[in-house]
C-alpha positions in Angstrom: -57.0 60.2 -15.9 -55.5 63.5 -17.2 -52.7 64.0 -19.0 -51.7 66.3 -15.3 -52.1 63.7 -13.3 -50.9 60.7 -15.7 -47.7 63.1 -15.6 -47.8 63.2 -11.7 -48.1 60.0 -11.3 -45.2 59.2 -13.6 -43.0 61.6 -11.2 -44.0 60.2 -8.6 -43.2 56.6 -9.7 -39.7 57.9 -10.4 -39.0 59.3 -7.5 -40.1 56.4 -5.7 -37.5 54.5 -7.8 -34.6 56.8 -6.9 -35.8 56.7 -3.6 -35.6 53.0 -3.7 -32.1 52.8 -5.0 -31.2 55.7 -2.4 -32.1 53.3 0.4 -30.2 50.5 -1.0 -27.3 52.1 -1.5 -27.3 53.4 2.6 -28.2 49.8 3.9 -25.1 48.5 1.9 -23.1 51.4 3.8 -24.8 50.5 6.7 -24.0 47.0 6.8 -20.3 47.5 5.9 -19.6 50.2 8.4 -21.2 47.3 11.4 -18.9 44.7 9.4 -15.9 47.4 9.6 -17.0 47.9 13.7 -17.0 44.4 14.7 -14.1 43.8 13.3 -12.4 46.6 15.2 -13.9 46.2 18.6 -12.2 42.4 18.2 -9.2 44.3 17.2 -9.1 46.8 20.8 -10.5 43.7 22.4 -7.3 41.9 21.6 -5.2 44.5 22.4 -6.1 45.2 26.0 -6.1 41.8 26.3 -2.2 41.7 25.3 -1.7 44.8 26.9 -2.9 43.0 30.4 -0.4 40.3 29.6 2.5 42.3 29.2 1.6 44.4 32.2 1.5 41.2 34.5 5.4 41.2 32.5 5.9 43.5 34.1 8.2 44.6 37.6 6.5 46.9 39.6 7.2 50.3 40.0 8.9 50.7 43.7 9.9 47.8 44.0 13.4 46.4 44.9 15.5 47.7 42.7 18.0 50.3 43.8 17.4 54.0 42.4 19.3 54.9 39.5 23.0 56.5 40.4 22.3 60.3 39.7 19.9 60.2 42.5 
């Protein structure tokens, strides 16, 4: 093989190695974000459930209570 061809192949191998490292780093970041997203979805679901429970315990607006004295 010619020296120029060997140099091009070596450069391509280096680029592929860097791309593999980048892909691995991106995959790790994506996995971490997916885990965080799942945790946040669970937290939102829990908060929505708690809000429903609290809302059902609150008295209805405009119910049997007399108006405040300043009316």
